[in-house]
C-alpha angles and dihedrals in degrees: 000000000000120000119267118265097209139008089246089060092046091051093048093055099035101035106042120167093264086062099042093047099049109131100192111021095050117077115225093245086060090054092043101050119322096084087055090054100037098077091061089055094042090050088059092044094053089058087062130066093242114128126226088253088052089055089049086052089058089049091053091050090048092054093050088050090053090059093044091051088063088065090066106098126236125020098314097071095058090041091056090043090052091054095043091049091058090044092053090055092048090053087046091059090047100055093059091047091053090048091049094049094047093037091233101131109148142164087251089061092051089047093051092047089054092049089053094053097039095049094043092050090049095047097049095062088044088055091046088052091053090049092053088047092059094248094163096043106094092183093074137036120261113266100227093193089074091046088055093046089051088051091050091050090051091053093049093049090049092048089051090055091045090061089068090053093047089055090055091047091049094051092047093049088051093050090243120148124255114276116255114250093230134123112277094017091115098039119126119248117270110290146076095319092051090053092050090049091054089050090050089064087076093054105025098180088147089071096057098085099079115102094250092055093043093053090048091050091046089051093049089047091050090053090052089045089063086070103033104028131280095242094048095048091045092055092047090050093054091042091055098040095052102060090039090054091053090050090047093053091048090051092046092052093048090046091054095047093050094047133081091250092093099030122103091216 
């Protein structure tokens, strides 16, 4: 396909209403500002031979670099992770835009996109566990208990993400249509769970396990660590995130089972 002649034309093709109005597949930072910036990056990418899957590959590497940055001791590792986390989400916007412009959307692209998010969101808690274990402190031995807790946190986060994929598999196996990506489509049926979910909007701790939120939290913790100590605040962070993640996955499972997502009618 020929190159776009204007940003307005590029936005019309690559950011149709069904993309800009997605309620669940679009992260809040994309709604907030990344979709306003991404056409400028996509414009540059379309002037190169790189494919949409190639852009996704860059997104994956950026996510891995985000986790690796958290291994840098002091404040600068979390600062770099915070920036890279935002950059990963920006590139995540661009790969789909390149695919829509060139009409090269494919299952491989969706698969690679999932690989990027799953691996990044597993590596970040592992890195947080290593920070809590004193990985970069050569004056003391590594406390492997914190490494194990970081690994357990990674497992719970990934299992929580897997639940959404299992819903899609279950619906496909039951010959049910794809769920609409609209507000309220995933809501539990009226009852106690629905009331608890509405209350959770005021303390949405179940939403903090995306790479963006985790890097923001890691940065805030690192700032606090300047006053109370990096190792201590890193350990507190993992100790708080782990039980909340278990509570989040239990709530997620109950919400799915009490919603129309896994009901035949």
